[in-house]
N, C-alpha and C positions, 0 to 999 in steps of 0.2 A: 448158786446164790440163794439166800433166804429173802423172801418178799413178805413184808409185814403190812397188813391192811387193816385200817380202821373200817368200821362198817357204816353207821348212819351218817349220811351226808358225804360219804367218800365213795363207796361202791354199793350202798344200800340206800334207797330213797323212799320217803314217805312211809317207812316202816314195813315196806313190802319185801318179800324174798328177793334174793339176787336174781336179776334178769338172766335170761338164757345167754345173752351176749357177754355179760360179765362172767358167768360160769364158764363159758367156752374159753374166755381169755385166761382165767385161772387154771383151767384144765390144760391149756397149752403150756403154761409154766411148768406144771407137773410133768407133762410129756417130755419136756426138754431138760428134765433133771433138776429143776429148781424146787424149793420148798415154799409152801404157802402157809403163813401163820396169821391168825386173826387177833387183833388187839382192840377191844371195844370198851365203852363205858357200861354196856349191858352186862348183867350177870350171865354166867354160862347158860343158865336155864332159858333166858330170853334171846340168847345169841343163836342157839341151835335152830329155832323155827325159821329163820331167814336164810339158812344154809341148806343146800341140797344134801340128801342123806349121805352121799359118798364123801362129804367133807366133814362129817361129824366127828371123825377120829383125828382130825388135824389138831396140832397144838394151838392153844388159845389162851389169851389173857383177857379176863373179864373184869368188870367193875373198876376200870382204870388201873388195874394192877393188883386188885385185892383177890381175884380168883385166878387160879391156874388150872388148866385142863389139858390132858394128854391122853390119846388113845380112847377118846370118848368118855373119860371119867374126870370129875373134879378131883385133882390130887392134892390141892392145898388152898387155904384161904388165910387172909390176914384180917382180923376183926378188931374193933375198938375194945380197949380195956374197959372193964365194968364201970369205972368212975366216969370216964369220958362218955360212954354210952348213956349213962344216967344224966349227965349234964346236957347232952344233946336232946334227950327226951324231955327234960325239964324246960329247955328253951322252946321246944316245939309246943309244949303246953302253954307257956307264958305268952307266946306270940300267936297262939291259935293257928298254927301252921298246918297245912295239909302236906302229906308226905307219901313217899314210897320207901319202905325200909326193907332191905334184903338181909337174910341170913345165908347160911350155906346153901339152902335150897328154897325154903318157904319164905314168905314175905308178909308185910303189913302195908295195906294201901288205904288211905283215907280221902283221896281226891275224888272228884266227880266222875261219874261213869263215862262222860263224854270228853274228858281231858285227853288231849292228843297222845299223851304218854301211855294212857290206859290200854290202848289196843296192842301195845308192844309188850305188855306185862303178862307173862304166862298164857299166851294165846291157846296153847294146847292143853292147858289145865294139868300140867305136870306136878304142880305144887299146891300148897294151901295158903289162902289169904287169912291170916290170923291177927290177933292184937300184938302190939310190940312186946308186951310182957310174956307172950307165949313163944317168942323167938329165943332159941338157945344161945344165939350170939348175933351181934349186929356187925355186918361187914361193910355195908354201904347205905347211905341215906340220900334221898333226893327230896329237896324242899320244893313243893309245887306252888305254894302261895303262903302268904303270912300277913299279919296286920301291919307290921312295920319292917319291911325288908332290910333297909339300911341299918336300923338298930339291931336287928337279928344278926346280920353279918358281922357287925362290930363286936357283939358278944361271942359269936362263934369263933372269931379270930383269936380269942384268948385261950382257945382250947388246942390241944396237940392234934390237929387235923389238917387235911388238905381240902381246899375249897375251889371248885371250878364253877364259874357262872356261865351259863349258856344264854346269851342275850336273845337270840332268835326264838328260843323256846320259853324264855323267861323262867328258867328253873335253875336250881343250884345243886350240884353234886358235892357230897361230902364223903371223904375217905379217910382212913387212919393216916397218921403222920408218917411220912417216908414212903407212902405208896403212890406209884405212878406207873404208867405203861412200861417205862424202861426198867424199873425195878422188877416188874413182873416178867419181862423178857429175860432178864438176867437169871431169874429163878428157873427158866426153861433152858438155861445153858447158852443163851445167845451172847456172842462176844461183840464188843463195840466195833464199829466200822466194818461189820461183816454182813450187813443186810441193807436192803432198799425198803424205805417206808413210804406209805401213802396215808395221808390224814387230812383233816379239815378244820380242827378246832384246837383250843388252847391245851386240852389234855393230851395232845400229840407232841407238844414242844420238846419234852425231855427225850422222847423216842427219836425225834428228828435230830436232836443234838448229837446222838450217839450213832447215827446211821452213816453208811458210806455214801448214800444218795437219798434225797427225800423229795417228795412231790406233794405240794400243798394243793388240794382240790378246793377251788373257790377263792374267796378274797379275804380270808381271816388275816388281819394285819400282823398280829404278833407271831402267828405261825409262819406267815410268809417271810418274815424277817430272818428266820432260821432255816428256811427250806432251800434246797438246791435249786428248785424250779417250781413254777406254778402252772396249773391248767385250770380252765374253766370247768364248772360243775356240769356233768352230763355224761351219760354212758358212752357215747361215741368218742368223746375226747379222752376219757379214762382208758377205754380199750385201746385206743391208738397209742397212748403213752406207754401202756404196759408192753405192747408189741415193739415199740421203738426201743425200750430199754432191753428187752430180750435180744433183739438184733445186735445192740451195742455190746452185749456180753459175749458174743461169739468170738 
């Protein structure tokens, strides 16, 4: 069986690397012949630092489906068309928004140095922090703050994009139209109803809808409505649930 794991808030907490207990649980899946795949809002660049080195070659979906990696390499990306990218940048300027903008590898960051998301961005300095105009393509945008959030969202909704709002972090993820974790998994050759998914937020909904079994970590209302079951957030509960599901597959 294929096991798909979201990272932040699901098996990765406070931006720290996976704990030894989570790693042991994932290793046990591999030892029993299952496949582990990661599906995160993070770009692949920022996904790797929280994983142990022996998992860097695992198949991955990053940027909510915009990045696909396999065998340790980013094999494809989906980026905004030039007109949409320009429209987003114009709105960022109009609303004096701070942002994290990702390209295939490099990025542009205008938020404060102490913003919680900053510690997760390129912690190993694998890439360059440049201006938006220096990026060869724009794959994903995160709005960190703006002058008028509601009006900005209203204008963004007129563009061919996908918007995920993360209430607890008070940030907004923006991806190209048609991009989500499930479309990313399909690009990896994953078939519907052939995997078990773990997630904790709205960007996991489409992935859950196509899973054979899904586990909502925490109490996200919309995700919980489409999940097979829920568990409370915490390493012990998650490890226990992983092992329960493995036993049930025998």
